[in-house]
N, C-alpha and C positions, 0 to 999 in steps of 0.2 A: 475399203481397207476399213472398219468404221471405227470410229474412234479421231485417230489423222491420219491420213492415209497420203505418202507422198510420196515421191518420187522412185526411185528405179523402177525397171521393171524385171520380170519374170515370165517364165515359161517355161514349153519343152524344148528340152533344148536336144544338138544333135540331129532328129530329121527335121528343121530347120525350113527350108525352105520346100518340101516337097514333100505337104499337104495332100492326101488323099480324101473326098469327103466318102461316108459309105453311108452313109443313110440321112435323111429331110424327115425334121418333126420339132416344125416349129408348135409353139406353146406357148396359150396366153398369159403375161403377166400374172398370174392369182399364189392368193398361199391357199386356195382349196374351190375343188370345184364345186359350181350352181348347184341347187338342189338339181336332182339327177346323175345322168350323168353315171361316172365313177360310184355316189355315192354321199349322200347330204353326212358334211362334213371330212371328207375324205379329200387328203391333199393329191393334187395337183402333180404329173407326171414329174415336170421340173423343182417343186418341191420336194418330191421322193430318192430325186441324185442327191441333193445337198444333204438328204437324210442318211442317205447310205452310204455316203460318204466321212459323213459324223459316230454313224456306225463303225468303221470300218479302224475308226480310229479309237474306238475305244468312250466315244465323248460321256456315258455314265458315269465312269474312273476317274475321268480326268475333272468334271463336276466334285465329285468327292472328298478331291485333295485342293487343298484354302490354298499353296501357292503353289509356283514353278520356278527355279533357280538354273541362266544355265550360261555358260564364260559364251561368248562370240567373237572369232578375228576375220572383220571383215577388209573386204578391198574393192578401189575399185580403179581400171587401168593400172593397174599395177600399183595406185596406191593404199596404202591403209587408212582407211576409212573410218574403222571402229574397234579394236580391240579391250572389251573386260566384260563384266558378268552384269548379266541383265534377273531385271526379278519383279514375280509383278505375285497377285492376286488369283488366282486360272480364272477370274470373273473380268478381267483387266480392269478390273476398278482403285486400282494405286498399281505405281507402277516402279520401279528405282534401276539407277543405272551408274556402276560402279569400274569410271573409265581406269587402263590402266596407268594415265598417267595424274592419278586423283582428282578427278575431277569427278564430282558427281551428279546426278540429278533423279530429284524425288517428283513424281505427283505423289499428294497426298487428296485424289479425288476429289480436289476440288482448283488448286494452283498446280503450278510447274515450278519447282525450283530449282537453279542451277548454285553449285558450291566447289569451291568458293565466288565471291558477288563479283568478283576481276576477270573469272578466269575468260573464254569467249563466247560468248554466247551462239554465236553464226549456228542454226543450223540445229541446236538446242533442243526447240518443241518438234522438230522431225524425227532427230533420234528417242527423243521419252518413246515416240507411242510409231514408229514406224517397225522396228527390229521388232518390241514384242506381238506386233500384229501380224505381222508373217510369219512370226510360228507358232501359234496360237491359231491362225485360221480357218483346219479345220475341223477345230472344237466351237467355232463363230456365224457356220454357215449358218443358220437359221434364227441366230438373236435377232429381237424385235425391231425391229423394221426393216426386214429385209427381202426382197423380189426376188424373184426367179423366173427365170426366161431360157426351156431345150431348144440346143444348137443342132447343126449338126455333128455327128458323127467325124472322127478323121481317123488316117491311118499317123504316126509319124514310123519310123524303123519301120516301116513295116509290121507294128505294132497299136491294134485298137483302143483309140483312148474314146469318153462319154464327156462329153461340154455342156455343159448351164451358161450361162451371162445373170450375171449376182451385176442387182441397183439397190437403194434405199431410196427410201420414205422421205418427205422435205423431215428437215430438224431430225436428220441422224445422224452429230458426228459432225468435226466441224468440216466437211465437205462430201454434202448431201451427194452433193451430184456424178460422186467417184461412180467408178463400171468396173468388177472385172469377167475375163471369163478364164471361167475354174476345167481344167481337163482331170479326169480321173482314173487313176487303172482300172483298166475293162477287167483284168483277172485280180488285184488283189481288193479293188474299191478305191486302197489311196489316194491321197490328194498326189498328182504326178507337175502339176507346176497352174501357176491363175497372172493370167493378163492383166491388165489395168492402166489405169490412166489415172495423173495428181491433178485437182481441182484447184485443188487449197492456194490461195493469193493469182488465180488467173481464169480468163473461162475458158469451160467445158470445151467449147469448137476448138479452142485453140492447145486445150491438155490434149486435144482426140488427133491432134496433130503430130502427139511427139508418144503413144503408145510404150511399154515394158514391159516385160513378163521374167517370172520366176517359174525355175523348174527346182525340184526339191526332190531330191538324191538319197541312196544310202541308211535305209531309212534299220534305225533300232529301237525295240522294244524295248521300255522302261517299264517299270510295276506295271507289264501289258498294255500298258497305250507307246504305239508307234510313232517311233520321234524321226525327222528329217535332218542327218548330220552334215549332210552338204545341199548348199542353195546354190546354185549359179542365174547373172539374171544374163535376159538379151535386150536389143534391137525386140520388138514383136507389129505385125503388120496384121488386120486383118485377113489381107488378103492375100502373100507369103508365109505367115504365119511367123515364127521364128527367124531372129537373124542371126549377127554378130555375138558372142560374150562380150561382156560390159563388165563383168563383176563377178564375182563369188564371197560366199564366203563357210567357216567351218565351227558351228555349233558341237559342244561338249561337257561333260562336268553338268549335266541334267539333274537334278534334285528335287523330288514335292518333299513338299516338310511346310510346317504348323508355322507361319510366320509371326509374330507379334507384330504390332500393331507400330511401337516403336520403329519398326525397319521403316516408317513409309512416312515420321516426326517430319516435319519443316526444323532440316539444321542450320545450325548455327552457325554465320558469316554465311548466308545465300539471299540469291535474288532471285525477286520471281519475272518469272519468262511466262510474257504476254500472246511473243509472235513471235516469227522469226526476220 
């Protein structure tokens, strides 16, 4: 989840525990094939899988946009977790969250600011990076430092999905030991779900005992770019697949625009948040 990948999980819903393996295609975790193979400089099948998702989501047009904003209503266990507006540059280098309760979070590319300074700081860095990353993940799958491994395809609810595992090079983001298991809709090529672990503040072995997943649905095409407007969060297991639903989010009012730098400027009466 890179930048700051944390907390809750996500992946394919409904077909939860009846994952059926379709084929087996293990691939080495490499960004390019060695000389020979499929040709000098050609990407591996695992990386081609990631590129296919980016292409289906029209990454080229996404990269031509400077900034995007969206409203998010997010809840877990029936309790509201976040209600507000998220704004970010499309390269994720700057992010802003304006919560309905009046609290602001701003990442100016260096520091995370909470405003007002006496607002509840619990989970501030988590909120700052997590939801923006989940929104933009279809466009970040081949960012520098990403590594890919092919996995067995599966059937969920009678529909086939291709699967790949995303991990990261050392020193990438706040939690380079995080990984994702990414599911692609075979017919549309769109991102269907992503299972993940959260290693920020904990050991990888412990984090792997509690993976989750997010399932993306209700896609809408906005300025030529497919955006999922519904997310559902689930428990997830490598052996049994998707489990019980634990949360959900609605995404609305997605707008691409030319953001002014002042939008991400340190606000007055703010507090620098270095950790949760």
